C-alpha positions in Angstrom: 0.0 0.0 0.0 1.2 3.5 -0.9 2.3 5.9 1.8 -0.3 8.7 2.6 2.6 11.2 3.0 3.4 10.8 -0.7 0.9 13.4 -2.0 -0.1 14.1 -5.6 -1.8 17.5 -6.0 -3.6 18.0 -9.4 -3.6 21.7 -10.3 -4.5 24.0 -13.2 -4.4 27.7 -13.8 -7.7 28.4 -11.9 -8.1 30.2 -8.5 -9.4 26.9 -7.2 -5.8 25.5 -7.4 -4.8 28.2 -4.9 -7.4 27.0 -2.4 -6.4 23.3 -3.0 -2.7 24.0 -2.4 -3.5 26.3 0.6 -5.5 23.4 2.1 -2.7 20.9 1.6 -0.3 23.3 3.3 -2.6 23.7 6.3 -3.1 19.9 6.7 0.6 18.8 6.2 2.3 21.7 7.9 4.6 20.4 10.7 4.5 16.8 9.4 8.0 15.4 8.7 8.5 13.2 5.7 5.7 14.6 3.5 6.5 14.5 -0.3 4.4 16.7 -2.5 4.2 16.6 -6.2 2.2 19.2 -8.2 0.7 17.8 -11.4 -0.8 19.6 -14.3 -2.4 17.5 -17.0 -3.7 18.9 -20.2 -5.8 17.5 -23.1 -4.5 16.7 -26.6 -4.8 19.5 -29.1 -8.0 19.8 -31.0 -7.9 18.8 -34.7 -8.2 22.4 -35.8 -4.9 23.1 -34.1 -3.1 21.1 -36.8 -5.3 22.4 -39.6 -4.2 26.0 -38.7 -0.5 24.9 -39.3 0.6 24.4 -35.7 2.5 21.4 -34.5 2.6 19.2 -31.4 6.0 20.5 -30.2 4.8 24.1 -29.9 1.5 23.0 -28.3 3.4 21.1 -25.6 5.7 24.0 -25.1 2.8 26.4 -24.7 1.1 24.1 -22.1 4.4 23.6 -20.2 5.0 27.4 -20.0 1.5 27.8 -18.5 2.2 25.0 -16.1 5.5 26.5 -15.1 3.8 29.8 -14.3 1.2 27.9 -12.2 3.9 26.0 -10.3 5.8 29.3 -9.6 2.6 30.8 -8.2 1.7 27.7 -6.0 5.1 26.6 -4.6 5.4 29.8 -2.4 2.0 29.0 -0.9 3.3 25.6 0.3 6.6 27.2 1.4 4.5 29.6 3.5 3.5 26.6 5.6 7.1 25.6 6.2 7.3 23.1 3.3 10.8 23.2 1.7 10.2 24.5 -1.8 13.2 22.4 -3.0 11.4 19.2 -2.1 8.3 20.0 -4.1 8.2 18.1 -7.4 6.4 19.4 -10.5 4.9 17.3 -13.3 3.3 18.5 -16.5 2.0 16.1 -19.2 -0.5 15.7 -21.9 -3.3 13.1 -21.6 -2.4 11.2 -24.7 -5.3 8.9 -25.6 -6.8 9.3 -22.1 -9.3 11.4 -20.4 -7.7 13.9 -17.9 -9.0 11.8 -15.0 -7.4 8.6 -16.4 -4.1 10.4 -17.0 -4.1 11.7 -13.4 -4.8 8.2 -12.1 -2.0 6.8 -14.3 0.5 9.3 -12.8 -0.8 8.3 -9.3 -0.3 4.6 -10.0 3.2 5.1 -11.5 4.3 7.3 -8.6 2.6 5.1 -6.0 1.1 8.2 -4.3 -0.9 7.4 -1.2 -2.9 10.6 -1.3 -4.3 12.6 -4.1 -5.7 16.1 -3.8 -7.8 17.9 -6.4 -10.4 20.6 -6.6 -14.0 20.2 -7.3 -15.3 22.5 -10.0 -18.7 24.1 -9.5 -20.5 22.4 -12.3 -24.2 21.6 -12.5 -25.6 18.1 -12.2 -26.6 18.3 -15.9 -23.0 19.2 -16.9 -21.6 16.4 -14.7 -24.1 14.0 -16.3 -23.2 15.1 -19.9 -19.4 15.6 -19.6 -18.4 13.9 -16.4 -16.4 15.3 -13.5 -12.7 14.7 -13.0 -13.2 14.5 -9.2 -16.2 12.1 -9.5 -14.2 9.8 -11.9 -11.2 9.7 -9.6 -13.4 9.0 -6.5 -14.9 6.1 -8.4 -11.4 4.6 -8.8 -10.0 5.4 -5.4 -9.8 1.9 -4.0 -6.3 1.8 -2.6 -5.5 5.5 -1.9 -6.9 8.5 -0.2 -8.5 11.4 -2.1 -9.0 14.9 -0.8 -11.5 16.9 -2.8 -11.4 20.6 -2.1 -14.1 23.0 -3.1 
């Protein structure tokens, strides 16, 4: 079984990610041995992206630049709770052939994270029914790890 102190935090460029990371900082502050990894997963480019003459390399570079800015904004939040910024890992990757939730779960499995933290978007029941919810999909698959959903 994975260690609860190995924590994967799914983030994006929304204000909700600030609340998620702030919550993680509050909960783990003062706990020795906590390992935090911030993860940003993005979808594959839409077909029109290629039709407009763009390529995958520039798409990935653009997404990684956005993720880098997000990480630079969020790491100081954790550092404010006494978490050494040098120990915080950052991961950014495209969900190739997967939904965002499946890609997040894949990263969780590969890294053997015992705790996953993510935000809950304020979507309606109809939107959740039609498009699904990342947090709902992850909760359905959370059989051998802990999930914290922050709203």
